Residue, then its C-alpha position, 0 to 999 in steps of 0.5 A: x500500500x502506498x504511503x500516501x494512501x496510508x497517511x490519508x486513512x490515518x488522517x481520516x481516522x484521527x478526525x473520526x476519533x475526535x468527532x466520535x469522542x465528543x458526539x459519536x458519528x466517527x463511522x460517517x468519516x472512517x467508513x466512506x474513507x475505507x470504501x473510497x480507498x478499497x472500492x472492490x473489497x468485501x464490505x464486511x472486511x471494511x466494516x471489521x477494519x473500521x471497528x478495529x480502529x474505532x473500538x480503540x478510540x472509543x475505549x480511550x474516550x470512555x476511559x478519559x470520561x470515566x476519569x473526569x466525569x462522575x458516573x454510577x458503575x451500576x448504570x454503566x454495567x447495565x448499559x454495557x451488558x445490554x448493548x453488547x447482547x443486543x448488538x450481537x443479536x442484531x448482527x446475527x439478524x442483519x440479513x433478515x431485516x432489509x436496510x431499505x425498510x430501516x432507512x426511512x424510519x431512521x431518517x424520520x427519527x433523526x429529523x424528530x430528534x434534530x427538531x426537538x433538540x433545536x427547539x428546546x434550548x435547555x435540553x441537555x444543559x442541566x444534569x440531575x444526579x441519578x438515584x440508582x432506582x429500579x426504574x433508572x436501571x430499567x430505562x438504561x437497560x431498555x436504551x442499551x437493548x434497543x439502540x444496541x440491536x439497531x447498531x448491530x443491524x444497521x448502525x448510522x446514528x447510533x451515538x446520536x441515538x444513545x446521547x438523545x435517549x440518555x438525556x431524555x430518559x436519564x435526565x443527564x446533560x450532553x457531557x454526561x450523555x456523551x460519556x455514557x454513550x461511549x460505554x454503549x458504543x464500546x460494547x456494540x463495537x466489541x460485539x461486532x468484532x466478536x463476529x468479524x474477527x473469527x470470520x476473518x473480516x479484519x485487516x489487522x495491520x491497517x486497522x491497528x495503524x488507524x487505531x493509533x490515529x483514532x486514539x490520538x483524535x479521541x484524546x483531542x475530542x474528549x479534551x474539547x468536550x470537557x473544556x467547552x461543556x454541554x453547550x459545545x457538544x449540543x452544537x456538534x450534536x446538531x451538526x452531526x445529526x443534520x449531516x446524518x439526515x442529509x446522507x440518509x435522505x440522499x440514500x433514500x431518495x436518490x440512490 
């Protein structure tokens, strides 16, 4: 592989790690970069390589958040376990649910999320300390199960759905929601790699190089999120959701 191609992929991996650490959506950058570089390669191999790179950045971001943002371990465990189980189940069911059916539904959901977040200026600006009641843990588990399954089946917007769900139902702000979403995303990535690695769908050498760049980007993304807070993350969140809406609308109506 030519050095220019490797450097290009490392650049995209770095940028993806930075964005993903703050609001999710790194796959929007990494996957198209891999597909443009290897247009004839098996899609599963590209997805597996993307997961190899992104799980390292997600793990780094999750660890950074856990060191600086106070989160309940019981809550993290419920979200993580639920997301892993349902994501693995979603990957097993991926051939049973046509993406053509999911795409319009996801597009509508993202539009609703964008409008709701834009109209409610205080949404995600206030953090309420969670009491670890049964209701809180059940809501966290439901979110992990539903969004984890979606990530296993389809994927685009998973981080955005996690963040919105945690703000809406766990009453946290954007900063805490981003931290919680990293745990969910790490476990869904881990579940995906549990499928991709045994089936040989990972380019390890490239994936590990991109992982280093992804981790470097995630460090920058977490520092920016912690420095500028929930207002900054809210703006990035709306930008990312808008990009997702445009992308899915194009795929739905013009491809």
